[in-house]
DSSP file (Angstrom, degrees, kcal/mol; ACC not computed):
  #  RESIDUE AA STRUCTURE BP1 BP2  ACC     N-H-->O    O-->H-N    N-H-->O    O-->H-N    TCO  KAPPA ALPHA  PHI   PSI    X-CA   Y-CA   Z-CA
    1    1 A M     >        0   0    0      0, 0.0     4,-2.0     0, 0.0     5,-0.1   0.000 360.0 360.0 360.0 -39.6  -50.3 -121.8   57.0
    2    2 A D  H  >  +     0   0    0      1,-0.2     4,-2.0     2,-0.2     5,-0.1   0.854 360.0  51.6 -63.7 -36.2  -48.5 -123.3   60.0
    3    3 A R  H  > S+     0   0    0      2,-0.2     4,-2.2     1,-0.2    -1,-0.2   0.872 108.0  51.8 -68.9 -37.3  -45.4 -123.9   57.8
    4    4 A L  H  > S+     0   0    0      2,-0.2     4,-2.2     1,-0.2    -2,-0.2   0.905 109.6  50.1 -63.6 -42.8  -45.5 -120.2   56.6
    5    5 A R  H  X S+     0   0    0     -4,-2.0     4,-2.3     2,-0.2    -2,-0.2   0.909 108.8  52.1 -61.8 -43.6  -45.6 -119.1   60.2
    6    6 A T  H  X S+     0   0    0     -4,-2.0     4,-2.3     1,-0.2    -1,-0.2   0.923 109.6  49.5 -57.8 -47.1  -42.6 -121.3   61.1
    7    7 A H  H  X S+     0   0    0     -4,-2.2     4,-2.6     1,-0.2     5,-0.2   0.909 110.2  50.7 -64.7 -40.4  -40.6 -119.9   58.2
    8    8 A R  H  X S+     0   0    0     -4,-2.2     4,-2.7     1,-0.2    -1,-0.2   0.904 111.8  47.1 -62.8 -40.4  -41.4 -116.3   59.3
    9    9 A W  H  X S+     0   0    0     -4,-2.3     4,-2.6     2,-0.2    -1,-0.2   0.882 112.3  50.1 -69.3 -35.3  -40.3 -117.0   62.8
   10   10 A A  H  X S+     0   0    0     -4,-2.3     4,-2.2     2,-0.2    -2,-0.2   0.920 113.0  46.7 -67.8 -43.8  -37.1 -118.7   61.6
   11   11 A I  H  X S+     0   0    0     -4,-2.6     4,-2.3     2,-0.2     5,-0.2   0.935 113.7  48.2 -64.1 -47.9  -36.3 -115.6   59.3
   12   12 A A  H  X S+     0   0    0     -4,-2.7     4,-2.4    -5,-0.2     5,-0.2   0.926 111.5  50.2 -60.5 -43.4  -37.0 -113.2   62.2
   13   13 A T  H  X S+     0   0    0     -4,-2.6     4,-2.4     1,-0.2    -1,-0.2   0.907 111.0  48.5 -62.3 -42.3  -34.9 -115.2   64.5
   14   14 A V  H  X S+     0   0    0     -4,-2.2     4,-2.3     1,-0.2    -1,-0.2   0.871 112.0  49.7 -64.7 -37.7  -31.9 -115.3   62.1
   15   15 A M  H  X S+     0   0    0     -4,-2.3     4,-2.3     2,-0.2    -2,-0.2   0.911 112.2  46.7 -71.7 -40.0  -32.2 -111.5   61.4
   16   16 A V  H  X S+     0   0    0     -4,-2.4     4,-1.9     2,-0.2    -2,-0.2   0.928 113.5  49.1 -67.1 -41.4  -32.3 -110.7   65.2
   17   17 A A  H  X S+     0   0    0     -4,-2.4     4,-2.0    -5,-0.2    -2,-0.2   0.909 111.8  48.7 -63.5 -41.1  -29.3 -113.0   65.8
   18   18 A A  H  X S+     0   0    0     -4,-2.3     4,-2.0     1,-0.2    -1,-0.2   0.885 109.7  52.5 -65.9 -38.3  -27.4 -111.4   62.9
   19   19 A A  H  < S+     0   0    0     -4,-2.3    14,-0.3     1,-0.2    -1,-0.2   0.851 111.7  46.9 -65.1 -33.6  -28.2 -107.9   64.2
   20   20 A M  H  < S+     0   0    0     -4,-1.9     4,-0.4     1,-0.2    -2,-0.2   0.855 116.1  42.6 -75.8 -35.3  -26.8 -108.9   67.6
   21   21 A V  H  X S+     0   0    0     -4,-2.0     4,-2.5     1,-0.2     3,-0.5   0.744  96.1  77.9 -83.9 -24.9  -23.6 -110.5   66.3
   22   22 A T  H  X S+     0   0    0     -4,-2.0     4,-2.9     1,-0.2     5,-0.3   0.886  91.9  50.3 -57.0 -46.0  -22.8 -107.8   63.7
   23   23 A P  H  >>S+     0   0    0      0, 0.0     5,-1.5     0, 0.0     4,-0.8   0.856 113.0  48.0 -61.5 -32.8  -21.3 -105.3   66.1
   24   24 A V  H  45S+     0   0    0     -3,-0.5     3,-0.2    -4,-0.4    -2,-0.2   0.937 114.9  44.3 -71.3 -46.3  -19.1 -108.0   67.7
   25   25 A V  H  <5S+     0   0    0     -4,-2.5    -3,-0.2     1,-0.2    -1,-0.2   0.894 118.8  42.1 -65.9 -41.9  -17.9 -109.2   64.3
   26   26 A L  H  <5S-     0   0    0     -4,-2.9    -1,-0.2    -5,-0.2    -2,-0.2   0.598 101.8-136.9 -81.6 -11.1  -17.3 -105.7   62.9
   27   27 A D  T  <5 +     0   0    0     -4,-0.8     2,-0.3    -5,-0.3    -3,-0.2   0.916  60.9 117.2  55.5  49.5  -15.8 -104.6   66.2
   28   28 A R      < -     0   0    0     -5,-1.5     2,-0.8    -6,-0.1    -1,-0.2  -0.974  68.1-117.2-142.8 159.8  -17.6 -101.2   66.2
   29   29 A D        +     0   0    0     -2,-0.3     2,-0.3     5,-0.1     5,-0.2  -0.842  63.1 108.3-100.0 109.5  -20.1  -99.4   68.3
   30   30 A S        -     0   0    0      3,-1.1     3,-0.4    -2,-0.8    -2,-0.0  -0.933  52.2 -12.7-162.7-177.6  -23.3  -98.8   66.3
   31   31 A F  S    S+     0   0    0      1,-0.3     3,-0.0    -2,-0.3     0, 0.0  -0.413 110.1  20.8 -64.3 145.6  -26.9  -99.6   65.6
   32   32 A P  S    S+     0   0    0      0, 0.0     2,-0.4     0, 0.0    -1,-0.3  -0.993 131.7  22.2 -87.8 -11.4  -28.7 -101.8   66.5
   33   33 A L        -     0   0    0     -3,-0.4    -3,-1.1   -14,-0.3     2,-0.5  -0.929  64.2-153.9-119.7 142.3  -26.5 -102.7   69.5
   34   34 A S        -     0   0    0     -2,-0.4    -5,-0.1    -5,-0.2    -3,-0.1  -0.955   8.8-167.4-114.1 130.9  -24.1 -100.5   71.3
   35   35 A T        -     0   0    0     -2,-0.5    -1,-0.1    -7,-0.1     4,-0.1   0.475  33.2-136.0 -93.8  -1.9  -21.2 -102.1   73.1
   36   36 A Y    >   +     0   0    0      1,-0.1     3,-1.9     2,-0.1     4,-0.4   0.918  30.1 177.9  52.8  56.9  -20.4  -98.8   74.8
   37   37 A P  G >> S+     0   0    0      0, 0.0     4,-1.0     0, 0.0     3,-1.0   0.720  70.6  76.9 -63.7 -16.3  -16.6  -98.9   74.4
   38   38 A M  G 34 S+     0   0    0      1,-0.3    -2,-0.1     2,-0.2    -3,-0.0   0.747 101.4  40.3 -63.8 -21.2  -16.4  -95.5   76.1
   39   39 A Y  G <4 S+     0   0    0     -3,-1.9    -1,-0.3     1,-0.1     4,-0.1   0.495 111.4  57.4-100.9  -3.3  -16.9  -97.3   79.3
   40   40 A A  T <4 S+     0   0    0     -3,-1.0     2,-0.2    -4,-0.4    -2,-0.2   0.526  86.1  93.1-104.3  -8.7  -14.7 -100.3   78.5
   41   41 A R  S  < S-     0   0    0     -4,-1.0     2,-0.1     1,-0.1    -3,-0.0  -0.533  85.1 -97.9 -89.1 154.3  -11.4  -98.4   77.8
   42   42 A A        -     0   0    0     -2,-0.2    -1,-0.1     1,-0.1    -2,-0.1  -0.427  38.9-129.7 -66.9 138.3   -8.7  -97.7   80.4
   43   43 A R        -     0   0    0     -2,-0.1    -1,-0.1     1,-0.1     4,-0.1  -0.614  24.6-104.4 -87.2 150.6   -8.9  -94.3   81.9
   44   44 A P        -     0   0    0      0, 0.0    82,-0.1     0, 0.0    -1,-0.1  -0.278  30.2-111.8 -66.6 162.3   -5.9  -92.0   82.1
   45   45 A A  S    S+     0   0    0     81,-0.1    81,-2.5    80,-0.1    82,-0.4   0.815 101.5  31.6 -66.2 -30.3   -4.1  -91.6   85.4
   46   46 A E  E     -A  125   0A   0     79,-0.3     2,-0.4    80,-0.1    79,-0.2  -0.943  67.6-159.2-130.4 153.0   -5.3  -87.9   85.5
   47   47 A V  E     -A  124   0A   0     77,-2.4    77,-3.0    -2,-0.3     2,-0.5  -0.985  10.2-144.8-130.1 140.5   -8.3  -86.0   84.3
   48   48 A T  E     -A  123   0A   0     -2,-0.4    75,-0.2    75,-0.2    -2,-0.0  -0.914  21.0-176.6-108.6 127.2   -8.7  -82.3   83.6
   49   49 A L  E     -A  122   0A   0     73,-3.2    73,-3.0    -2,-0.5     2,-0.2  -0.945  21.4-130.6-125.6 141.3  -12.0  -80.7   84.4
   50   50 A P  E     +A  121   0A   0      0, 0.0     2,-0.3     0, 0.0    71,-0.2  -0.578  34.8 168.0 -81.2 152.1  -13.3  -77.2   83.9
   51   51 A A  E     -A  120   0A   0     69,-2.6    69,-3.1    -2,-0.2     2,-0.5  -0.990  34.6-143.7-158.4 157.4  -15.1  -75.4   86.8
   52   52 A A  E     -A  119   0A   0     -2,-0.3    12,-0.6    67,-0.2     2,-0.3  -0.998  34.3-179.3-120.0 123.0  -16.4  -72.2   88.0
   53   53 A V  E     -AB 118  63A   0     65,-2.5    65,-2.5    -2,-0.5     2,-0.4  -0.836  26.5-122.2-125.8 158.7  -15.9  -71.8   91.8
   54   54 A A  E     -AB 117  62A   0      8,-2.7     8,-2.9    -2,-0.3     2,-0.4  -0.785  21.7-156.0 -95.9 142.8  -16.7  -69.3   94.5
   55   55 A V  E     -AB 116  61A   0     61,-3.0    60,-3.1    -2,-0.4    61,-1.7  -0.984   8.8-150.3-120.2 129.4  -13.8  -67.9   96.5
   56   56 A D  E >   -A  114   0A   0      4,-2.2     3,-1.8    -2,-0.4    56,-0.0  -0.252  37.1 -89.0 -89.2-178.2  -14.5  -66.5  100.0
   57   57 A G  T 3  S+     0   0    0     56,-0.8    -1,-0.1     1,-0.3    -2,-0.0   0.717 126.8  55.8 -63.8 -21.1  -12.6  -63.7  101.9
   58   58 A E  T 3  S-     0   0    0      2,-0.1    -1,-0.3     0, 0.0     3,-0.1   0.549 119.5-108.9 -85.4  -9.7  -10.2  -66.3  103.4
   59   59 A G  S <  S+     0   0    0     -3,-1.8     2,-0.2     1,-0.3    -2,-0.1   0.462  70.2 146.3  92.5   1.6   -9.3  -67.5   99.9
   60   60 A D        -     0   0    0      1,-0.1    -4,-2.2    -5,-0.0     2,-0.3  -0.505  45.4-128.7 -75.6 141.2  -11.1  -70.8  100.4
   61   61 A V  E     -B   55   0A   0     -6,-0.2     2,-0.4    -2,-0.2    -6,-0.2  -0.713  22.5-169.0 -91.7 135.9  -12.7  -72.4   97.3
   62   62 A H  E     -B   54   0A   0     -8,-2.9    -8,-2.7    -2,-0.3     2,-0.2  -0.991  21.7-120.7-128.5 135.9  -16.4  -73.5   97.3
   63   63 A R  E     -B   53   0A   0     -2,-0.4     2,-0.3   -10,-0.2   -10,-0.1  -0.476  25.6-145.7 -74.4 142.3  -18.2  -75.5   94.7
   64   64 A L        -     0   0    0    -12,-0.6   -12,-0.1    -2,-0.2    -1,-0.0  -0.726  21.1-101.9-104.4 156.8  -21.2  -74.0   93.0
   65   65 A S     >  -     0   0    0     -2,-0.3     4,-2.4     1,-0.1     5,-0.2  -0.333  31.8-113.8 -71.1 159.6  -24.3  -75.7   91.8
   66   66 A L  H  >>S+     0   0    0      1,-0.2     4,-3.1     2,-0.2     6,-0.9   0.887 118.2  57.8 -60.6 -37.0  -24.7  -76.5   88.1
   67   67 A E  H  >5S+     0   0    0      4,-0.2     4,-1.6     1,-0.2    -1,-0.2   0.911 109.1  44.0 -60.0 -42.7  -27.5  -74.0   88.0
   68   68 A L  H  45S+     0   0    0      2,-0.2    -1,-0.2     1,-0.1    -2,-0.2   0.890 117.9  44.8 -68.2 -40.9  -25.3  -71.2   89.3
   69   69 A V  H  <5S+     0   0    0     -4,-2.4    -2,-0.2     3,-0.1    -3,-0.2   0.964 137.5   2.3 -70.7 -52.7  -22.4  -72.1   87.0
   70   70 A G  H  <5S-     0   0    0     -4,-3.1    -3,-0.2     2,-0.4    -2,-0.2   0.367  88.4-115.3-122.1   7.1  -24.2  -72.6   83.8
   71   71 A G  S  <<S+     0   0    0     -4,-1.6     2,-0.3    -5,-0.6    -4,-0.2   0.822  90.1  90.5  64.4  27.1  -27.9  -71.9   84.3
   72   72 A N  S    S-     0   0    0     -6,-0.9    -2,-0.4     2,-0.0    -1,-0.2  -0.963  70.9-141.6-150.6 156.7  -28.6  -75.6   83.5
   73   73 A D  S    S+     0   0    0     -2,-0.3    -6,-0.1    -3,-0.1    -7,-0.1   0.326  74.2  99.5-106.5   8.1  -28.8  -78.8   85.6
   74   74 A D     >  -     0   0    0      1,-0.2     4,-2.4    -8,-0.1     5,-0.2  -0.856  59.4-157.5 -97.6 114.5  -27.1  -81.0   83.0
   75   75 A P  H  > S+     0   0    0      0, 0.0     4,-2.4     0, 0.0     5,-0.2   0.832  91.1  53.9 -62.8 -33.9  -23.4  -81.5   84.0
   76   76 A L  H  > S+     0   0    0      2,-0.2     4,-2.4     1,-0.2     5,-0.2   0.916 110.5  45.6 -67.1 -42.4  -22.3  -82.4   80.4
   77   77 A I  H  > S+     0   0    0      2,-0.2     4,-2.5     1,-0.2    -1,-0.2   0.922 114.5  47.7 -64.9 -46.2  -23.8  -79.2   79.0
   78   78 A V  H  X S+     0   0    0     -4,-2.4     4,-2.2     2,-0.2    -2,-0.2   0.916 113.2  48.2 -63.4 -42.5  -22.3  -77.0   81.7
   79   79 A A  H  X S+     0   0    0     -4,-2.4     4,-2.9    -5,-0.2    -2,-0.2   0.927 112.1  49.6 -64.1 -44.4  -18.9  -78.6   81.4
   80   80 A A  H  X S+     0   0    0     -4,-2.4     4,-2.8     1,-0.2     5,-0.2   0.918 110.7  50.2 -62.2 -43.2  -19.0  -78.2   77.5
   81   81 A E  H  X S+     0   0    0     -4,-2.5     4,-2.5     2,-0.2    -1,-0.2   0.902 111.7  47.5 -64.5 -38.6  -19.9  -74.6   77.9
   82   82 A L  H  X S+     0   0    0     -4,-2.2     4,-2.4     2,-0.2     5,-0.2   0.937 112.9  48.8 -66.7 -44.8  -17.1  -73.9   80.3
   83   83 A R  H  X S+     0   0    0     -4,-2.9     4,-3.0     2,-0.2     5,-0.2   0.930 112.4  48.7 -56.7 -47.3  -14.6  -75.7   78.0
   84   84 A D  H  X S+     0   0    0     -4,-2.8     4,-2.6     1,-0.2     6,-0.2   0.912 111.5  49.3 -59.7 -45.6  -15.8  -73.7   75.0
   85   85 A A  H  <>S+     0   0    0     -4,-2.5     5,-3.2    -5,-0.2     6,-0.5   0.899 113.9  45.6 -62.6 -40.8  -15.5  -70.4   77.0
   86   86 A I  H ><5S+     0   0    0     -4,-2.4     3,-1.3     4,-0.2     5,-0.2   0.950 116.8  43.9 -65.2 -49.7  -12.0  -71.2   78.1
   87   87 A A  H 3<5S+     0   0    0     -4,-3.0    -2,-0.2     1,-0.3    -1,-0.2   0.855 114.9  49.8 -65.2 -34.3  -10.9  -72.4   74.7
   88   88 A G  T 3<5S-     0   0    0     -4,-2.6    -1,-0.3    -5,-0.2    -2,-0.2   0.306 114.6-111.4 -90.7   9.3  -12.6  -69.4   72.9
   89   89 A G  T < 5S+     0   0    0     -3,-1.3    -3,-0.2    -4,-0.2     3,-0.2   0.790  86.8 116.1  68.8  27.6  -11.1  -66.8   75.2
   90   90 A R     >< +     0   0    0     -5,-3.2     4,-2.2    -6,-0.2    -4,-0.2   0.039  28.8 114.1-113.9  24.9  -14.4  -66.0   76.8
   91   91 A A  H  > S+     0   0    0     -6,-0.5     4,-2.7    -5,-0.2     5,-0.2   0.862  75.6  55.4 -63.1 -35.1  -13.7  -67.0   80.3
   92   92 A D  H  > S+     0   0    0      2,-0.2     4,-2.2     1,-0.2    -1,-0.2   0.920 108.7  47.1 -64.5 -42.9  -14.0  -63.5   81.6
   93   93 A R  H  > S+     0   0    0      2,-0.2     4,-2.0     1,-0.2    -2,-0.2   0.917 114.0  47.5 -63.2 -44.4  -17.5  -63.1   80.1
   94   94 A T  H  X S+     0   0    0     -4,-2.2     4,-2.5     1,-0.2    -2,-0.2   0.899 109.9  54.2 -64.5 -39.7  -18.5  -66.5   81.6
   95   95 A C  H  X S+     0   0    0     -4,-2.7     4,-2.5     1,-0.2    -1,-0.2   0.908 108.5  48.0 -58.5 -46.0  -17.0  -65.5   84.9
   96   96 A A  H  X S+     0   0    0     -4,-2.2     4,-2.1     2,-0.2    -1,-0.2   0.885 110.8  51.5 -66.2 -38.8  -19.1  -62.3   85.0
   97   97 A A  H  X S+     0   0    0     -4,-2.0     4,-1.9     2,-0.2    -2,-0.2   0.913 112.0  46.4 -66.1 -43.4  -22.3  -64.2   84.2
   98   98 A V  H  X S+     0   0    0     -4,-2.5     4,-2.6     2,-0.2    -2,-0.2   0.909 110.4  52.5 -65.1 -41.2  -21.6  -66.7   87.0
   99   99 A A  H  X S+     0   0    0     -4,-2.5     4,-2.5     1,-0.2    -2,-0.2   0.880 109.0  51.9 -61.7 -39.0  -20.8  -63.9   89.4
  100  100 A S  H  X S+     0   0    0     -4,-2.1     4,-2.1     2,-0.2    -1,-0.2   0.906 110.7  46.3 -65.8 -40.8  -24.2  -62.2   88.5
  101  101 A R  H  X S+     0   0    0     -4,-1.9     4,-1.7     2,-0.2    -2,-0.2   0.905 113.5  49.3 -67.9 -40.6  -26.1  -65.5   89.1
  102  102 A V  H  X S+     0   0    0     -4,-2.6     4,-0.9     1,-0.2    -2,-0.2   0.928 112.2  48.1 -65.1 -44.3  -24.3  -66.0   92.5
  103  103 A E  H >< S+     0   0    0     -4,-2.5     3,-0.6     1,-0.2    -1,-0.2   0.898 111.9  49.3 -64.5 -39.5  -25.0  -62.5   93.6
  104  104 A A  H 3< S+     0   0    0     -4,-2.1    -1,-0.2     1,-0.2    -2,-0.2   0.807 105.5  60.1 -65.6 -31.4  -28.7  -62.7   92.6
  105  105 A A  H 3< S-     0   0    0     -4,-1.7     2,-0.3     1,-0.2    -1,-0.2   0.705 116.6 -91.2 -74.7 -19.6  -29.0  -66.0   94.5
  106  106 A G    <<  -     0   0    0     -4,-0.9    -1,-0.2    -3,-0.6     0, 0.0  -0.834  45.0 -59.6 136.5-175.5  -28.1  -64.6   97.9
  107  107 A D  S    S+     0   0    0     -2,-0.3     2,-0.3    -3,-0.1    -1,-0.1   0.678 100.9  49.5 -82.4 -20.6  -25.3  -63.8  100.2
  108  108 A T        -     0   0    0      5,-0.2     2,-0.4    -3,-0.1     5,-0.2  -0.892  49.3-160.4-129.7 154.2  -23.7  -67.2  100.9
  109  109 A V  B >  S-D  112   0B   0      3,-3.1     3,-2.0    -2,-0.3   -45,-0.0  -0.990  93.3 -16.0-123.6 116.7  -22.5  -70.4   99.2
  110  110 A D  T 3  S-     0   0    0     -2,-0.4     3,-0.1     1,-0.3    -1,-0.1   0.854 131.2 -53.5  56.3  34.6  -22.3  -73.4  101.5
  111  111 A G  T 3  S+     0   0    0      1,-0.2     2,-0.4     0, 0.0    -1,-0.3   0.452 119.0 108.8  80.9   0.2  -22.6  -70.9  104.5
  112  112 A H  B <  S-D  109   0B   0     -3,-2.0    -3,-3.1   -56,-0.0    -1,-0.2  -0.866  70.7-124.4-112.9 147.2  -19.7  -68.8  103.3
  113  113 A R        -     0   0    0     -2,-0.4   -56,-0.8    -5,-0.2    -5,-0.2  -0.770  29.1-145.4 -90.3 110.1  -19.8  -65.3  101.8
  114  114 A P  E     -A   56   0A   0      0, 0.0   -58,-0.3     0, 0.0     3,-0.1  -0.519  19.7-176.1 -79.5 145.4  -18.1  -65.4   98.4
  115  115 A V  E     +     0   0A   0    -60,-3.1    32,-2.1     1,-0.3     2,-0.3   0.537  68.1  13.7-110.3 -17.7  -16.1  -62.4   97.2
  116  116 A A  E     -AC  55 146A   0    -61,-1.7   -61,-3.0    30,-0.3     2,-0.4  -0.983  60.1-133.6-155.8 163.8  -15.1  -63.7   93.8
  117  117 A I  E     -AC  54 145A   0     28,-2.7    28,-2.3    -2,-0.3     2,-0.4  -0.946  19.9-162.9-117.3 141.5  -15.7  -66.2   91.1
  118  118 A E  E     -AC  53 144A   0    -65,-2.5   -65,-2.5    -2,-0.4     2,-0.6  -0.990  11.8-150.8-122.8 135.6  -12.9  -68.1   89.3
  119  119 A V  E     +AC  52 143A   0     24,-2.5    23,-3.1    -2,-0.4    24,-1.4  -0.935  39.1 161.6-101.5 124.3  -13.2  -70.0   86.1
  120  120 A V  E     -AC  51 141A   0    -69,-3.1   -69,-2.6    -2,-0.6     2,-0.4  -0.838  42.8-134.5-135.7 163.7  -10.5  -72.7   86.3
  121  121 A T  E     -AC  50 140A   0     19,-2.0    19,-2.8    -2,-0.3     2,-0.4  -0.997  28.3-165.9-118.9 135.8   -9.4  -76.0   84.9
  122  122 A E  E     -AC  49 139A   0    -73,-3.0   -73,-3.2    -2,-0.4     2,-0.5  -0.967  10.4-146.8-124.9 138.1   -8.4  -78.5   87.6
  123  123 A R  E     -AC  48 138A   0     15,-2.6    14,-3.6    -2,-0.4    15,-1.4  -0.897  22.5-176.1-105.8 130.6   -6.4  -81.7   87.1
  124  124 A Y  E     -A   47   0A   0    -77,-3.0   -77,-2.4    -2,-0.5     2,-0.5  -0.868  37.0-104.7-124.6 153.7   -7.2  -84.6   89.4
  125  125 A D  E  >  -A   46   0A   0     10,-0.4     4,-2.5    -2,-0.3   -79,-0.3  -0.707  39.4-135.6 -70.2 124.5   -6.0  -88.1   90.0
  126  126 A T  H  > S+     0   0    0    -81,-2.5     4,-2.3    -2,-0.5     5,-0.2   0.890  98.4  45.0 -55.6 -48.6   -8.7  -90.1   88.2
  127  127 A V  H  > S+     0   0    0    -82,-0.4     4,-2.1     1,-0.2    -1,-0.2   0.940 114.4  47.8 -66.2 -48.7   -9.2  -92.8   91.0
  128  128 A D  H  4>S+     0   0    0      1,-0.2     5,-2.8     2,-0.2     6,-0.5   0.865 111.3  52.0 -61.1 -36.0   -9.2  -90.3   93.8
  129  129 A R  H ><5S+     0   0    0     -4,-2.5     3,-1.4     3,-0.2    -1,-0.2   0.922 108.8  50.1 -67.3 -42.7  -11.7  -88.1   91.9
  130  130 A V  H 3<5S+     0   0    0     -4,-2.3    -2,-0.2     1,-0.3    -1,-0.2   0.885 111.2  48.7 -62.2 -36.3  -14.0  -91.0   91.4
  131  131 A L  T 3<5S-     0   0    0     -4,-2.1    -1,-0.3    -5,-0.2    -2,-0.2   0.431 112.3-123.9 -83.2   1.9  -13.8  -91.9   95.1
  132  132 A D  T < 5S+     0   0    0     -3,-1.4    -3,-0.2    -4,-0.2    -2,-0.1   0.821  82.5 112.7  60.3  34.9  -14.5  -88.2   95.9
  133  133 A E      < +     0   0    0     -5,-2.8     2,-0.4    -6,-0.2    -4,-0.2   0.071  48.5 114.2-117.8  20.0  -11.3  -88.0   97.9
  134  134 A A        -     0   0    0     -6,-0.5     3,-0.0    -5,-0.1   -10,-0.0  -0.815  43.7-169.3-114.2 135.0   -9.4  -85.6   95.7
  135  135 A D        -     0   0    0     -2,-0.4   -10,-0.4     1,-0.1    -2,-0.1  -0.789  55.5 -83.9 -92.7 153.0   -8.0  -82.2   95.9
  136  136 A P        -     0   0    0      0, 0.0   -12,-0.3     0, 0.0     3,-0.1  -0.305  25.2-148.8 -58.3 141.7   -6.8  -81.0   92.5
  137  137 A V  S    S+     0   0    0    -14,-3.6     2,-0.3     1,-0.3   -13,-0.2   0.809  87.4   2.8 -74.3 -34.2   -3.2  -82.0   91.5
  138  138 A A  E     -C  123   0A   0    -15,-1.4   -15,-2.6     2,-0.0     2,-0.4  -0.980  67.6-162.3-150.3 155.7   -3.0  -78.8   89.6
  139  139 A R  E     -C  122   0A   0     -2,-0.3     2,-0.5   -17,-0.2   -17,-0.2  -0.984   0.9-167.2-147.2 129.7   -5.2  -75.8   89.1
  140  140 A R  E     -C  121   0A   0    -19,-2.8   -19,-2.0    -2,-0.4     2,-0.6  -0.980  13.5-146.8-121.5 124.8   -5.2  -73.0   86.5
  141  141 A V  E     +C  120   0A   0     -2,-0.5   -21,-0.2   -21,-0.2     3,-0.1  -0.800  18.7 175.3 -91.4 121.4   -7.2  -69.9   86.8
  142  142 A H  E    S+     0   0A   0    -23,-3.1     2,-0.3    -2,-0.6   -22,-0.2   0.694  70.5   3.6 -94.9 -25.5   -8.5  -68.5   83.5
  143  143 A A  E     -C  119   0A   0    -24,-1.4   -24,-2.5   -52,-0.1     2,-0.4  -0.978  56.3-169.9-159.3 147.3  -10.6  -65.7   84.9
  144  144 A R  E     +C  118   0A   0     -2,-0.3   -26,-0.2   -26,-0.2   -48,-0.1  -0.990  13.5 172.1-141.0 132.7  -11.4  -64.1   88.2
  145  145 A C  E     -C  117   0A   0    -28,-2.3   -28,-2.7    -2,-0.4     2,-0.1  -0.995  30.4-111.9-141.6 146.8  -14.1  -61.5   88.9
  146  146 A P  E     -C  116   0A   0      0, 0.0     2,-0.6     0, 0.0   -30,-0.3  -0.359  24.8-123.4 -74.5 154.9  -15.6  -60.0   92.0
  147  147 A I  S >  S-     0   0    0    -32,-2.1     3,-2.6    -2,-0.1     4,-0.2  -0.888  73.1 -44.3 -96.5 123.1  -19.1  -60.6   93.2
  148  148 A G  T 3  S-     0   0    0     -2,-0.6   -33,-0.0     1,-0.3   -48,-0.0  -0.354 131.7 -10.6  59.7-123.9  -20.9  -57.3   93.5
  149  149 A D  T 3  S-     0   0    0     -2,-0.2    -1,-0.3     1,-0.0   -34,-0.0   0.323  99.2-104.8 -91.4   9.6  -18.6  -54.8   95.2
  150  150 A G    <         0   0    0     -3,-2.6    -2,-0.1     1,-0.2    -1,-0.0   0.366 360.0 360.0  84.3  -6.0  -16.1  -57.6   96.1
  151  151 A R              0   0    0     -4,-0.2    -1,-0.2    -5,-0.0   -36,-0.1   0.497 360.0 360.0  31.1 360.0  -17.3  -57.4   99.7
């Protein structure tokens, strides 16, 4: 019985070791182990991100919460919905929906009274963006819509 147990442990050990080595040998990211190559690759010098922002009477841009932008608290879902709306020619509709949520939420965003919403794509220097020290390198407005009566 003891010998059978030893063989079972040896077989189990070999199987686990093989499962661990397989992704390395095959050089791919898959079950049972993931090497997460998406985090190991070099990033481009610039990154383009979709956004919906509030604009006040002075023309200053204010960031909105995920909930106001997409009615969701998941940044990946909200970004995907914005990208799809922009690519699908529905930025105006998305803009109106965001404006409606902002208007329903109250008068101010970060203490400022917004007069419009813009659906944009913004290009950033990747390193500066990660360090949260970046203004966009470039900005393209896909849709602009007033909030309420445009105040």
